[in-house]
N, C-alpha and C positions, 0 to 999 in steps of 0.2 A: 536827420538824427542826431540828439544830442548826445552830447560827450559825458560821462560817467563821472564827471572831474568837478571841481574838486570832493574829496570825502565829507561827507556832513560827519563825521568824526575827527577831522582836520580841518576843521575852517580855517579861512585866511589871517593870519596871525593878528590883523588888528580885531578883527572882528570876535573872535575871543576874547582877548587881551580888552577890547574896549567894552564887551556884551552891556556891562553893568548901565553903559550911560546908553546904549541903543533899547535897552531895555523901559527905562524911567524914561525917555520920551513917548515908547508904544505907551505906558499907563499914562502918563498923561493925557491922551487921544482917550484911552479905553475911560476916565475920568472924565470926559466929557458928557458921557451916555448916562442919564438919569437911571438911576435904580428902578429897579419895574419887579412885578411880582408875576407870575404865571400861574394863570389856568389852565395849559396844557403841556403838562413837564413833560418833556423827553420827546411831544409828538414831532417837533421839528429838526430832529435829530435822525433823520431818515438816509441826510448826503452828509460825507466830509466835505464842508465849504471848500470852494477857494480862497486863496488869501494869498497877500503878498510875503515875499521873502523874509519879513524879519518878524513872522508868524510863525511860519515853518520852523525856523530857527527854535525861537522860542519853543515849538512844540517837543523838536528835538533834545533841549535841556531838561525839559518836562518828561520826555523817554527816561534819559539819563537817569533821573532823582530817582525812578520805582523802584520797588522792591524785585528781584529779579526775576520771581516767577508772575508777575504782575506786567514787570515789560514782555515775557514773553508774550503773555497773550493778548497786550496791543499789538506787538510785531505779528504775532498770528494773524491779526483781525486783519494789519494791514497788509499784510499778503494778498488775504483772499479778497480784499474788497480792490485792490489794483487788479489783478488777474481777472474778474468776474463782473467789476462796475458795469461795463457794456451790457451786460444778457439778464442782470437782478438788481432789484431794487434791495439794498441792504442801508443796513445800519449805520453811521457814523463807528469806524474801528475805537474811539475810547468812549462808546459807550458802555455799560453794563448795567446791570440790574434796573436800568432806567434812571441811571445815574450816570451822571458827564464825570469819568477821571479826572480832568483837568478842566476843571468847573472855572476855578480863577482866571484859570492863562486863557480860555476859550476865545474863540474867535472873534474879528469884530465883525464877520458875518453874523453868530451866532449870538452877538450882544445886541444888533440890531436887526434881529428876527422877531416882525412883531411889531416896530415902533414904525417903520413903513409907510405911508399915505398908501391907501387900498390902490392909487391909481400908479407909482411908482413902481409899486411892488407887481404890480400887473403886466408893465411895460417891461421890465426885467426880467419877470416867466416866459412872456411872449420870447424877447431876443433869445433866452436858453432854450427854448423848444427849436426856433431856429438853430441855432450853432449846432444841435444833438444832430438837425437831421443833415446838417453838412459832414458831421461826423458816420453817421451812419452812411452816407455816402463814400467814402471813404473806405468802410468797413468791407459793402459789395462790393468795390474795386480789388480784394480781398477776397471773395467768392465768401462773405459773410453776413447773410440777414437779421438786423438787426430787430429786435421785436416792436411793434409798435408801440405796446405800451410803456415800454422802455424811454422812448425818441418822446412820447407826449406830458410821460409823469412831469411833475412837479410838484415841489412842497406847498401845501394849499396856502392860499393867504389866511394869516391867522389874528382874532383878533380876542384874543384873550389876556392880551398881556395889558397890564393895568400900569401907567406911571405914579412911583411913590407920590403921596402928598406933600406938596409944597413943590414941587421939582414939575417943569414943564416939558412936554412930549417935542422933541425935535422936529425940523421941519424936513422935509425929504430933502432939502439945496445942501442944509447941515450935514446931513448922516452920510451925500456925497463926498460934503469938503472932508471927513471925517476918513472916506476911503484914500482920498488925495493925500493926506496926512501921514497915514500910514506906509504909501508907496513912494513918500517922499526919507521918511527915515528909510526904508529899505534902499532907497539909488546913495541914499547918503553912505547907508554902512559896504557896500560893496554893488556899484551900477552895475557892472558886467555879469555879476553872480544874478543879480535880482533881473539885469533881462533874459540869462539861459532861463530861470526860475522859469517867468511869463512866455516869455516865445518859444521854447524847447518843449519845457515839463506843465504847461498848460497852469499854471498855478495850485497843480494836483500834488500835496503832498506825497500822497502814496506812490506816486509817480516819480519822486524827486527820492526818496529814500530807498525805493526798491533798486533804481539802477545806479544809486551809490556802495549800494549791498552786492551787485550781482553785476553791474552792466548793463548800460542800457539795451544793445542792439538781443544780449540773454534776453530781459527782462520784456521786454517788446515782441520777440520772440514765443517765448514762454505764454504771456499772454494770449497773441495770434492763436497758438496752439489748445488753450485754454478756452477761450469764446467759441472755436469751431465745433469744439468737442463737444462741449456743453449746446451750440445750437444741434448738432447733428443726431443728438439723442434724445435731443426733443425737453432736454432741461434735465434728464436725468443721468447725465454722466459723472464719472468719479474723477476730479479734479483736485483730491486730497495729496495725491502726490507731488504736481507743482505743485499745492500751496504749501506746502512741507517744504521745499526745496529752498521756497522764496523765504519764508519764514528763518527758517536754518540759519540763511543768507545775510537778513537782518539781525540777529541774535546773535549771531558769529562779529557783524560789524560793531555792533552797541558793547560788545563787551568787550571787543578792544579798543573801546574810547576809555 
């Protein structure tokens, strides 16, 4: 069970003090991705992508800079996403009216979607489905049957992204190397926290935020109860109370920053 520390609003001193240095390195990686245009705007924003620690910290700063009302809505979305993503195909918590609220600071997975060669993307999608099958087995041990539609779902391959004139489409190997570079920044920033974010929170921003707001054990239990209720009711249960409780905890955590 992951430990609910360090709090997201109390990042290690050297991370907060030197954030500009890590953010600059992250942007240098992003700058290696060519500018693109997309014919399927927001089509890919069905899921909150996996990310490295440095991108999760960047998201925290983006949320902190939002106006209070917008921040509250995003944190409500994050709470709902965390509690119910095993049984519902949900949009990214940062998506509103078909627009990304953190577009300029979007994650590597968002920036590279549509750039992967189809064979690379297919392999990654297959691996993701196999991982979800293992997750379903873990839920089954807790007495919860995860729907096939969730396990088999993957964001479809995109062929509507066009690289800007004068720029070259990166190869699959190049895109993989960019992911390694981002992870290296996370390791340099705080390797212990990077390992915790990767291995205990599964590179899931919603889990990390929820655990730091209300405690890991508490939110895992809340999620188990919410998912059980959803499945037992055939998708008609009312989980609004649990979502509201977790949303309030998230808002309180961020308002204390």
